[in-house]
C-alpha distance (Angstrom), angle and dihedral (degrees) to the residues before:
residue distance angle dihedral
X1 . . .
X2 3.81 . .
X3 3.79 116.9 .
X4 3.79 119.7 -172.0
X5 3.79 112.5 -157.2
X6 3.78 129.6 -168.3
X7 3.76 113.0 -176.6
X8 3.80 113.2 -133.3
X9 3.82 99.1 -178.3
X10 3.80 138.9 -34.7
X11 3.80 93.7 -60.9
X12 3.81 107.7 27.2
X13 3.78 134.9 59.2
X14 3.78 134.1 176.6
X15 3.79 112.6 -122.9
X16 3.78 136.2 178.4
X17 3.80 116.9 -118.4
X18 3.79 114.2 -168.9
X19 3.81 90.9 -28.7
X20 3.82 95.5 -45.8
X21 3.81 132.1 97.8
X22 3.76 123.2 -93.8
X23 3.78 139.3 172.1
X24 3.79 123.5 -131.8
X25 3.80 118.0 -162.2
X26 3.81 118.9 -169.6
X27 3.81 133.3 179.0
X28 3.79 112.5 -74.9
X29 3.80 90.8 -122.5
X30 3.80 90.4 54.5
X31 3.82 93.8 -122.1
X32 3.82 106.7 131.5
X33 3.79 115.7 -169.8
X34 3.80 98.5 166.0
X35 3.78 143.7 -3.6
X36 3.81 140.4 -135.6
X37 3.81 130.9 -162.2
X38 3.82 111.3 -147.6
X39 3.81 116.9 -139.4
X40 3.79 129.2 -158.0
X41 3.75 135.6 -114.4
X42 3.79 116.5 -130.2
X43 3.79 96.4 -96.8
X44 3.81 101.2 65.6
X45 3.81 136.7 29.9
X46 3.81 94.2 -170.7
X47 3.78 122.1 123.2
X48 3.80 89.6 -148.7
X49 3.79 105.5 69.9
X50 3.77 131.6 144.9
X51 3.80 92.0 -121.7
X52 3.83 91.5 51.6
X53 3.80 91.8 47.8
X54 3.78 90.7 50.5
X55 3.82 91.4 49.3
X56 3.80 92.1 52.2
X57 3.81 93.6 45.3
X58 3.80 90.2 49.8
X59 3.79 103.7 46.6
X60 3.82 105.2 24.5
X61 3.83 89.8 76.9
X62 3.81 86.2 57.9
X63 3.82 91.3 59.8
X64 3.80 97.2 -94.8
X65 3.82 119.3 131.6
X66 3.82 114.5 -145.9
X67 3.81 123.9 -154.0
X68 3.81 119.1 -167.4
X69 3.80 120.3 179.6
X70 3.78 142.0 -175.8
X71 3.79 109.3 -94.8
X72 3.79 118.3 -123.7
X73 3.81 113.2 -89.9
X74 3.78 120.5 -114.9
X75 3.81 131.7 -167.2
X76 3.80 109.4 -71.4
X77 3.79 94.0 -128.8
X78 3.79 95.2 54.1
X79 3.78 120.1 103.4
X80 3.78 97.4 -125.1
X81 3.78 143.4 -22.2
X82 3.82 108.0 -85.9
X83 3.76 113.1 -106.9
X84 3.81 93.1 -125.7
X85 3.82 90.2 55.7
X86 3.78 90.4 51.1
X87 3.80 92.3 45.9
X88 3.82 90.5 52.0
X89 3.79 88.9 56.5
X90 3.80 90.8 49.1
X91 3.80 91.0 51.7
X92 3.82 91.7 48.4
X93 3.81 89.5 52.4
X94 3.81 90.7 48.0
X95 3.81 91.2 52.8
X96 3.80 92.6 49.9
X97 3.78 92.8 48.3
X98 3.81 90.1 47.9
X99 3.81 90.9 50.0
X100 3.78 90.3 52.5
X101 3.80 96.7 42.1
X102 3.79 122.4 21.9
X103 3.80 94.9 -148.2
X104 3.83 136.2 113.5
X105 3.80 109.0 -71.6
X106 3.77 129.9 -162.2
X107 3.79 138.8 174.1
X108 3.80 131.0 -107.8
X109 3.79 116.7 -165.3
X110 3.78 136.7 178.3
X111 3.82 123.9 -149.4
X112 3.84 107.3 -43.4
X113 3.80 87.7 12.6
X114 3.80 89.9 68.5
X115 3.80 90.0 70.0
X116 3.81 89.4 47.5
X117 3.79 91.3 51.0
X118 3.80 91.2 55.5
X119 3.81 91.6 46.0
X120 3.80 91.4 50.8
X121 3.80 89.8 48.8
X122 3.81 87.9 61.8
X123 3.80 89.1 61.7
X124 3.79 101.6 39.9
X125 3.78 135.9 33.7
X126 3.78 100.5 -97.6
X127 3.79 117.1 -159.4
X128 3.80 90.9 -157.0
X129 3.79 145.6 -20.6
X130 3.81 122.1 -133.1
X131 3.80 108.1 -170.3
X132 3.80 119.1 -169.9
X133 3.80 114.2 -167.3
X134 3.80 93.1 -0.5
X135 3.80 118.4 -177.0
X136 3.77 125.4 -150.3
X137 3.80 93.4 -170.5
X138 3.80 128.3 71.6
X139 3.83 122.9 -86.9
X140 3.81 88.3 -105.7
X141 3.80 92.8 52.8
X142 3.79 91.5 43.1
X143 3.81 92.6 54.2
X144 3.81 90.4 44.5
X145 3.80 89.8 54.2
X146 3.81 92.8 45.1
X147 3.81 91.7 51.1
X148 3.80 93.3 50.2
X149 3.79 92.3 47.2
X150 3.80 93.6 47.3
X151 3.81 92.6 53.0
X152 3.80 93.9 41.1
X153 3.81 94.2 48.2
X154 3.79 90.3 49.2
X155 3.79 87.2 64.1
X156 3.80 101.9 -104.9
X157 3.79 122.7 140.8
X158 3.79 127.5 -106.0
X159 3.79 91.8 -98.1
X160 3.80 88.9 62.1
X161 3.80 89.5 45.9
X162 3.80 89.7 53.1
X163 3.79 93.1 50.8
X164 3.81 92.2 47.3
X165 3.80 92.9 49.2
X166 3.81 89.5 47.0
X167 3.79 89.6 56.8
X168 3.80 91.0 48.6
X169 3.81 90.7 49.4
X170 3.81 91.3 50.0
X171 3.79 91.6 51.2
X172 3.81 90.0 48.2
X173 3.80 90.2 53.8
X174 3.80 89.1 50.6
X175 3.81 90.2 52.2
X176 3.79 88.5 51.0
X177 3.78 89.5 54.0
X178 3.81 91.5 -114.9
X179 3.82 102.2 111.1
X180 3.77 140.0 63.2
X181 3.80 110.0 -105.4
X182 3.80 95.5 -144.0
X183 3.79 92.3 51.3
X184 3.79 90.4 53.3
X185 3.82 91.4 47.1
X186 3.80 89.1 50.3
X187 3.81 89.9 51.7
X188 3.81 91.0 52.1
X189 3.78 92.1 48.3
X190 3.80 90.7 48.5
X191 3.81 90.3 60.8
X192 3.82 99.4 29.5
X193 3.80 93.5 109.3
X194 3.79 95.6 50.2
X195 3.83 111.4 115.9
X196 3.82 90.8 -126.4
X197 3.82 96.2 48.3
X198 3.81 97.3 100.1
X199 3.80 89.2 58.7
X200 3.81 90.0 67.5
X201 3.80 89.5 67.9
X202 3.82 97.0 -141.2
X203 3.80 130.9 105.7
X204 3.79 128.6 -173.4
X205 3.80 92.2 -114.4
X206 3.81 88.6 63.5
X207 3.79 90.6 64.5
X208 3.78 100.5 71.7
X209 3.79 125.8 172.5
X210 3.82 90.9 -102.1
X211 3.80 96.1 51.1
X212 3.81 104.6 145.8
X213 3.78 128.2 -137.8
X214 3.80 112.0 -96.4
X215 3.80 102.4 -140.3
X216 3.82 94.5 -172.5
X217 3.77 96.1 52.4
X218 3.81 89.2 105.1
X219 3.80 96.3 37.7
X220 3.82 110.0 162.0
X221 3.78 109.1 -143.4
X222 3.81 99.9 -178.1
X223 3.84 96.3 81.2
X224 3.80 87.8 46.8
X225 3.80 93.9 50.9
X226 3.80 89.1 48.9
X227 3.83 88.4 65.4
X228 3.82 92.8 58.5
X229 3.80 113.0 107.0
X230 3.81 102.2 165.3
X231 3.83 129.6 85.4
X232 3.82 111.5 -73.5
X233 3.79 130.3 -161.0
X234 3.80 114.6 -164.3
X235 3.81 114.1 -163.0
X236 3.79 125.2 -170.4
X237 3.76 134.2 168.1
X238 3.79 111.3 -109.5
X239 3.82 87.5 -127.2
X240 3.82 95.9 45.0
X241 3.82 111.1 162.0
X242 3.82 102.9 164.6
X243 3.79 96.4 72.1
X244 3.81 139.4 16.1
X245 3.79 106.3 -98.8
X246 3.85 98.4 -170.7
X247 3.81 91.5 52.2
X248 3.80 90.3 46.8
X249 3.80 92.3 52.1
X250 3.79 90.4 48.4
X251 3.81 90.2 52.9
X252 3.80 90.0 51.5
X253 3.82 90.6 47.0
X254 3.80 91.1 55.4
X255 3.81 91.9 42.9
X256 3.80 91.2 50.6
X257 3.80 90.8 49.9
X258 3.80 90.1 51.7
X259 3.80 94.2 48.0
X260 3.78 98.6 36.1
X261 3.80 90.3 -125.6
X262 3.81 108.3 153.6
X263 3.81 93.8 171.6
X264 3.80 99.6 88.8
X265 3.79 119.8 119.8
X266 3.79 132.6 179.3
X267 3.79 129.3 -151.0
X268 3.80 131.9 -176.5
X269 3.80 123.5 -147.4
X270 3.82 107.1 -143.3
X271 3.80 119.0 -129.0
X272 3.81 92.1 10.6
X273 3.79 136.5 110.6
X274 3.80 129.1 -166.5
X275 3.80 88.6 -37.9
X276 3.82 112.4 58.4
X277 3.78 95.2 -126.6
X278 3.78 145.6 11.8
X279 3.83 119.5 -13.5
X280 3.83 92.5 -111.6
X281 3.81 88.0 73.5
X282 3.78 95.2 -140.3
X283 3.77 121.9 151.4
X284 3.79 88.9 -119.6
X285 3.80 89.8 55.1
X286 3.79 95.4 55.6
X287 3.77 109.9 115.7
X288 3.82 115.8 -100.4
X289 3.81 85.6 -144.2
X290 3.81 90.0 62.1
X291 3.79 90.7 51.5
X292 3.79 90.0 49.3
X293 3.81 90.9 51.3
X294 3.81 89.6 54.4
X295 3.81 94.1 46.3
X296 3.80 94.2 47.7
X297 3.79 94.0 47.9
X298 3.81 97.5 46.0
X299 3.80 90.9 44.1
X300 3.79 90.9 52.1
């Protein structure tokens, strides 16, 4: 495995992960006691993200090396990057980090990356999983929940919530290959002038003739979580609206009972939602409480 490294400063180096750029951050004193591979949410494939930078700045001083990498590209018109493609990238990053530092290595993931972290842990001996904004329900159920919460929190009545969720369900059926595209487009156009419509997050132009089937829309995470044997830290914002936290914790409880894993902890970030800080998503806006949760857990 060939790794090209360009040193940026005393604690960071640019590396190549499976042909794509990455950034490795190590403790300033050079003493590496553990490592973490950082995994992406669905919205960005970049290896230079605020949330990655914050992770490295928070735990590298504790002796933990952090490797972030550019996620594999995927055709622009596809719905999402397949989970197995993402997991392969995570494993490649793990192997590079292990080659560079022979220490225990785990995975940190945000949102969609939490599923990828668990998938990668099936293929490599993960020292730990830190899962920020982890969902225990399928992508379809997660988006259904997020739509309902967005409309409800905006102050609309339950009739509006029902219509919005109906649109989301129709789009999900289209992505499964089980619905007529024109009928779904007609449904969107029927409600396009409703004041809550933008909160659904779908427009007719998104539903092109070549829209592919999304095979992981109904991904069942519980059997996956039941394979996890390492320590796990689940982190959610106390005001999480994008996914159902109680249902997620129940899924993990059942998975832990099936696997015998008694090393699963849960932490809430106060005054935070799916993002652990202010909505502007700046590094400065990331909650100090989230940073403290990371420091306390990795120290312990």
